[in-house]
C-alpha positions in Angstrom: -4.4 3.5 88.2 -1.4 2.5 85.7 -1.7 3.0 81.8 1.0 1.4 80.0 2.1 3.1 77.0 4.4 2.0 74.2 6.6 3.7 72.1 8.2 3.1 69.0 12.0 3.3 69.0 13.3 6.7 67.9 15.6 5.2 65.2 13.0 3.8 63.1 11.5 5.2 60.2 8.2 5.1 59.3 7.6 4.8 55.4 4.5 5.4 53.1 4.0 3.1 50.2 3.5 4.5 46.6 4.8 6.5 43.9 5.7 10.4 44.2 4.0 12.4 41.5 7.5 13.1 39.9 7.7 9.1 39.0 4.1 8.8 37.6 4.8 12.1 35.6 7.7 10.7 34.2 6.3 7.4 33.5 3.2 9.1 31.7 6.0 11.4 29.7 7.6 8.2 28.5 4.2 6.2 27.5 3.4 9.7 25.5 6.6 9.4 23.6 6.1 5.9 22.7 2.7 6.6 21.6 3.7 9.6 19.5 6.4 7.3 17.9 3.8 4.9 16.9 1.2 7.4 15.6 3.7 8.9 13.7 5.3 5.8 12.0 1.8 4.3 11.5 0.7 6.1 8.2 4.2 5.4 6.3 3.7 1.5 7.6 0.0 1.4 5.8 1.6 3.8 2.5 4.0 0.7 2.2 1.7 -1.9 2.5 -0.7 -0.5 0.0 2.3 0.0 -2.4 2.9 -4.0 -2.0 -0.5 -4.7 -2.6 -0.4 -2.6 -5.4 2.5 -3.9 -6.9 0.6 -7.6 -6.4 -2.2 -6.3 -8.0 -0.2 -5.2 -11.3 1.3 -9.0 -11.6 -1.9 -10.3 -11.2 -3.0 -8.3 -13.8 -0.2 -9.1 -15.9 -0.9 -13.3 -15.4 -4.6 -12.2 -16.2 -3.3 -11.2 -19.3 -0.9 -14.0 -20.1 -3.9 -16.3 -19.0 -6.5 -14.9 -21.2 -3.9 -14.6 -24.3 -3.1 -18.3 -24.0 -6.7 -19.2 -23.6 -7.7 -17.3 -26.7 -5.0 -18.3 -29.4 -2.7 -15.3 -28.6 -5.4 -12.8 -28.9 -4.9 -9.6 -26.4 -8.1 -8.9 -24.2 -10.1 -5.7 -24.1 -10.9 -3.7 -21.0 -14.0 -5.8 -20.9 -12.4 -8.9 -21.3 -10.1 -8.0 -18.5 -13.0 -7.1 -16.2 -14.3 -10.6 -16.6 -11.0 -12.3 -15.5 -10.2 -10.3 -12.9 -14.2 -10.7 -11.9 -15.2 -6.8 -11.6 -18.4 -5.7 -10.1 -19.5 -2.2 -10.7 -19.4 0.4 -13.2 -17.1 3.6 -14.2 -14.4 4.1 -11.8 -16.2 2.5 -9.3 -15.3 -0.8 -9.4 -14.3 -3.9 -7.5 -12.4 -6.7 -8.7 -12.8 -10.2 -6.7 -9.2 -10.9 -7.6 -7.2 -7.7 -6.5 -7.0 -5.6 -3.5 -9.6 -2.6 -2.5 -6.7 -0.1 -3.6 -7.6 -0.5 -7.4 -10.9 0.4 -9.1 -10.0 0.7 -12.8 -8.1 -1.5 -15.3 -7.5 -0.1 -18.3 -6.1 -2.1 -21.7 -4.4 0.5 -24.0 -4.6 -1.3 -27.4 -2.5 -0.1 -29.6 -0.2 2.1 -27.5 2.6 4.6 -28.6 5.7 4.7 -27.1 5.7 8.0 -24.6 5.4 9.1 -21.1 2.1 8.6 -19.4 0.5 9.7 -15.9 -1.7 6.9 -14.4 -4.1 8.0 -11.8 -4.5 6.6 -8.5 -5.9 3.8 -8.1 -5.7 2.8 -12.2 -3.9 -0.2 -13.7 -3.3 0.4 -17.1 -1.9 -2.2 -19.7 -0.3 -1.2 -22.9 0.0 -3.8 -25.8 3.2 -3.9 -27.8 5.2 -1.9 -25.2 7.7 -2.6 -22.5 8.7 -0.4 -19.4 11.3 2.3 -19.5 11.9 4.7 -16.7 9.7 5.4 -13.7 8.8 9.3 -12.9 7.3 10.8 -10.0 3.5 12.1 -9.9 2.5 8.7 -11.5 4.5 9.2 -14.4 5.9 6.2 -16.7 7.8 6.0 -19.8 7.3 3.1 -22.1 9.0 2.2 -25.1 7.7 0.2 -28.2 8.3 -3.5 -27.7 7.3 -6.8 -29.8 3.4 -7.2 -30.3 3.7 -9.7 -27.9 5.1 -7.8 -25.1 3.0 -5.8 -22.8 3.7 -3.4 -20.1 1.3 -3.3 -16.9 1.5 0.2 -15.1 0.1 1.8 -11.8 0.7 4.4 -9.4 2.4 4.1 -5.9 2.2 5.9 -3.1 5.9 6.1 -1.7 8.5 8.0 -3.4 6.5 11.2 -4.9 4.1 8.8 -5.8 6.3 7.3 -8.6 5.3 5.0 -11.1 5.5 1.3 -11.0 5.8 -0.7 -14.7 5.9 -4.3 -14.8 6.6 -5.6 -18.4 6.5 -9.3 -19.8 
């Protein structure tokens, strides 16, 4: 009986398809570095977004003060008036304002105010009647100076830049 045998030529190379362990580890290391960079940058981006929304909130409060004064023959609003203008719910420092972001829990009107340097607590906006902005400091401090009786300064604390103060005047 005769058995036929097929042999592969000697000059052909059989290769297996797939990745080596070194290639897999290299890809995982690169992916890990990308994830690390994203997680390191994420808090800074979120802080910047909160600062942007706080600046917008300061503008909204300044606009509400101007609207109130225009609708009430130039009378400057009280803190309670501002709560109504900004549609506040809750009490004390646990207020929620329908017209502001969730970053702000207190809006206070200081009437009359005196010139000086004030430290603004986090999550707070203060409106100083008869004042204008001076300089912004660190740790939420803001210097305000005397202005006319129709001027007011609206201030808050930002997260970025050593928790710098932010002031907007009319």
